[in-house]
N, C-alpha and C positions, 0 to 999 in steps of 0.2 A: 477526413483527409481532403486537403484543398489543392487544386491546381493553381489557384491564384497565389503568385509568389509574395504578395503583400500580406497574406493571411497565414497564420500558423502559430506554432508553439515557440515561445522565446527560449533560445538556448542560453547556455551559461554566460557567454560574453554579453548578451543583451541584458540578462539579469544584473550583471555587474554594472552596466551602464545605467540601469534603473536605480541601483543603489547609489551610484555616484551623483545622480541628478536629484535624489531625495524622494523619488517616486516610491521606493521601498526604503523605509527607515526604521530605526529602532532606538530604544531608550539606552541600550548599551551597544557598542560597536558591533556591526555584523561581521562574523568571522568568515574567512575565506572558505573554510571547510563546510559552511552551510550551503554554498552554491554548488548544486549538482548539475549534471549535463543538461537537464531540462526542467529543473525545479529548484526551489529554495527551501531549506529546512526552517521550520518555525520553532521558536524556543518558548518554554513556559516562563511566565513572569514570577514575581515575588510572592504571590498569594494564590490560593485555591479556595473556592467557595463551595461548600457542600450545599446542595439545593434539594428541594422536595421532589422535583421532577424536571425532565427535559423541557425546553421551551425554545421558541424563536422570538426575536424582537422585530416583528413585522410592523408595517405601517410606518408611523413616525417614532416608534419606540426605540429605546437604546437598551443594549444588554445591561449596562450599569444600572439603569432604572429598574429593569426586571429583577436584578439581583437584590435590590432593596426589598422587593416583595417576597422573593422565594428563598433567599439564603437561610440556612440553618446555623452554620458556623463557619469560621474562617481558619484556614491552615496557613502557617508561615512556611513558605518554600525556600527561604534563604538558608534553611537547614533541612536535613532529611525529614520527610513527612510521609505518612502512610495513607494511601488511597485505598479504602476498604472495598473489597469485592461486593458488587451489587449496588453500590452507592453512586450517585450522580454528582459530578463536580464541574464547575465552570472555572476556567483559568484564563485570565487576561494574558495575552501573549506579548512578548517583547517587541515584535515587529508590528509596524503600522503601514498603511498604504495611502498614497495620493496618486492614483492611477490616471493616465491620460484617458480621454473619452473613448478611444478605440481599443483599450486593453481591459480584458476581463480575466477571471481566474477560477480555478477549481482546485480543491484540496483533497488529500487522501491521507490516511495513516501511513507512516513509514512501515517498511517490511517487518522489522522486529516488533513494532507495536501490534500489528495484526496477528503475528504468530504467537503473541502472548494473550490474545483475545481481549485486548484493551480496546473497547469501542470508543473511537475518537472522531469527532466531527467539528468542522470549523463553523463559527457563527459570526455574522457581521451585524452591525447596527442597521435597523430597518430591513433586515434580511427576510426574504420569503422562503428561502430554501437553505438547508444545511449544505455545507461544502462549496457553495457557489458564491463567487465574488462578482457582483455586477460590474459592467464596464464603467470606468470613470469613478469607481468607489474611492472615497476619501474617509479614512477613519481607522479605528482600532480593530483588532482581530481578537477573537476569543475561541478557546477550545472547550468543547464539552468532552469530558473524559469519564468513561464508565468501565472500570475493570470488571470483566464478566466472569473470569475463571480464577484468577490469582489476585490476591491483594498485593500491591506493589509499593515500593519506596521510591519517591521521586524528589527532585529538588529543582530550584530555579536553574534555567538554562537547558534542562532536558529537552530533547527534540523528539516529539511523538508524531508530528505530522509534517506534511510538505505541501507547498503551493506551486502549482503550474500556472503560468500566465499565457494568454492567447492574444494575438493581435488580429482584429477583424473577426469574421464569422468562422466557426469551426464545426465541421461535421465529417463523419466518416463516409467512405465510398467503397463498396465491394469491388466495383470495376477497377478502381485505382489499386486496390489491394491485390487483385489478381495480376495486374501489371508488375507490381513490386515482386511478387513471388516468381514471376517468369524470369527475372534477372538476378534476384538476391537470394533466393531460397529461404523461405520463412520457417519451414518445418523439417526436422530430421526425425527419423524413427528411433526407437530405443537402441538399435544396432548401429546407429550413426549413418544409415543410408538415407538418401533424400526421400522425404515423405510428400504425399500429395496434400496440399493445404485445403482444408475444408472451410470454404468461405461462404458465409451467409449471415448478414448482419454482423460482420467482423470475422476474425479467424477463430474457428471453434476449437475448444480444447476438451479432451476427454480425460477420465481418471484412470490411473494405473493401479490395479489391484492384483497384479501378477508378481510384483517385486522387482526392484531395480538391480540389474546385474546378478540375478539369481538369489538375491537376499530374500529370506522368508518373511522379513518385516515389511509390511506394505503401508504402515501409517502409525500414528500415535493418538491415543485418547487421553485427554487431560484428567488427572486425578481431581476428585472433588474437594479433598481436604489436604491442601499442600502448604508448605511454608511460604513466608514472604519472599518476593523477588525484588532485590535492589537493582534498579535499571542501570546503575553505574558499574555493575560487576559483570565483566565480559568473560565468557568461558569459565565461569565460576561454579555453576550449579550442576549437581549430578542429575542426569536425565531421569533415573528411576525414582527420584523423590517427587517428581512432578508429572510424569507421563507413564502410561502403560503401553508397551509396544503391541501392535495389532499384527498378527501373523496371517499369512496367506492360507486360505482354505481351498479345498478341491474345486468348489464351484466358482471361485474367484469373485465372490460377492462380499458385501459388508452391510450389515444392518446398522443404520444410524439411529441411536437412541435419542429421543427428544431432549433437547437442551444440553446434551453432551457436546464437547468441543473436540474436533479432530484436526490433525495435520495429515494431509495426503499429498500426492504429487501427480502432475499431469503425465500422461503417456507420451505426449509429444515433447520433443526438444525444440524450443522456439528460439528465433533470432529476431532482434529488433535492429533494422538497418540504421546506419549512422545519421541519416537525415530524417528519422522518424522517432516519435515517442508513442507509447501504447498505454492503454488502460484496460485492466481486466474488469469485465462487467458480468452480472448474472446472465446466464444463457437464456433462460425463459422461465419466469416464475410459475408458469402453468405446468411444467414438467415434473414438479415434485415439491413437497413441503420442506425444502432445505435451502440454506443460503451458502453460496460460495463467494468468497471475496470480502476481505476486510481492507487489505492494503493492495490497491489496484494499479499503482503507477509502475511502468517499466521504462527504464531509461534507454536512450539510443546507445547501441553497442552491447546490450544485454545478449549473451549467448554468442558473441562474436570472437572474443579473444583480443590480444594486444598487438597482433601483427597487422600487416596490410591485408585488405580484403577479408577473407573468412578467418584468417589467423589459424590457431590450432584448436579451436572449439567448434564443434558442429552442433550448435544449439545448446540450450540449457533448459532443464525442466522448470515448469512453473510450480511453485508450492501453493496448495489449495487449503485455505482455512475454512472449515466446514462446520455448520451447525444445523441440525434438523429442528423443525418446529412442529408442535401439535401432535404428530403421530410418528411412530417408527417408519423409516424409509429404507428400502433396499437399493444400494448402489451396485452396479455390475461393472466388471472390468471393461474399459473402453467406452463407457457411457459418457455422452457429451454433457458437460456440467457448466461451462463458462465460455466466454468469447473475449478475444483481444481486439479492441478498437484502436486503429492507428491514426495518428495525426502527423502531418508534415511539419518539420521545423522551418523557421525562417532562414536559418543557415546552420551549417554543421557546427556542433559544439566544439570548443577548444579541446576538451578531453572527453572521451567516451566512458561508459560504464566499464569498470574493471581496469582502466588505465591509470593505476597508481593513485586512485582517489579514495582508497579505503572501502571499496565495494566488498561486501561480506558474502554475497550469494552468487557470484559469477559462475562458479562451477558446481552449483548445488545439485544434489539429487533430492532425496527425502531429507529435508534440512529443517531442524528446529531453529529457534531464534539464537542469536549470537551469544546469549547469556549462558547457554548450556554447554557442558563438555561433550565431546563426541561419545555416543553410546558405545558400550563394550559388547553388546549382543551382536549375533550374526544377522 
């Protein structure tokens, strides 16, 4: 988070100016609905390449050149195509960049992508890191896509990831975060009373294993052998065909089985003020062999509502996408599992999250991706 007003996250209207100038461009016209309050959605191109393994195109290498070495076969995405569970695909994206020297970027999977356990990362030519777009980058963008739990049907134009752009240097500050909390209220408790923000290397989040609103269901575990999911079908699939509900136990604990995929929720109800964007990051890899966070971007206005000020929403829970590695791991109710890192925007976005822009998760509790019908169990 920066006190320097010339540094920060580009809001929607600045992204629109970047599109108008050609700094963000595409092989097909960029759609208005791609521009979010603090990010732009990226679209799959016309082809996907099945490759032997993940890679970076570091040094002077290009992704296209690496594809000549590593691709196994090509899928035509101009019609529906299946991306098989456990396979690695590289997809050239429709969007390209010609960034000014003071603008850099970072990508993340979209919320629905993460909740389906589709491991998605952005790659650039000459890139040394996944998800990072260096300042002044000029060139094409590519997505690495690995369905981890479900095989999925995709097509050209599907939006699996999003790009956030930064002007100048960007870094978080706990001191500034405490100042925000003193005036904005960042955290509410499950009963909607004001909570004390736990701030250390970001806003700490804990896991809820008690059940939201008295519900006995505290989470979901993905089934290992499930049908295909067509990403174009919204509210279509029966939850029970893909997920096993996890019910609260007396000890309010949950044993994570290695390599199983879980959907859980935070205990805290969080709010992202209109002048800030946030990203969920792993709390501390030394506290346990599990990963929290696949889709980490939180837009300004998340957990606020549509009215002035606080509106009618006192925070919204964060959904946690969880996978344990190597060994079983016991989670306890209230255990800290992730942090939210905040970044100041250059200016307030024209529209906030939840304000008539098709936001799917503004009032979420324990919420699966938008592709599933509401579960019928208690």
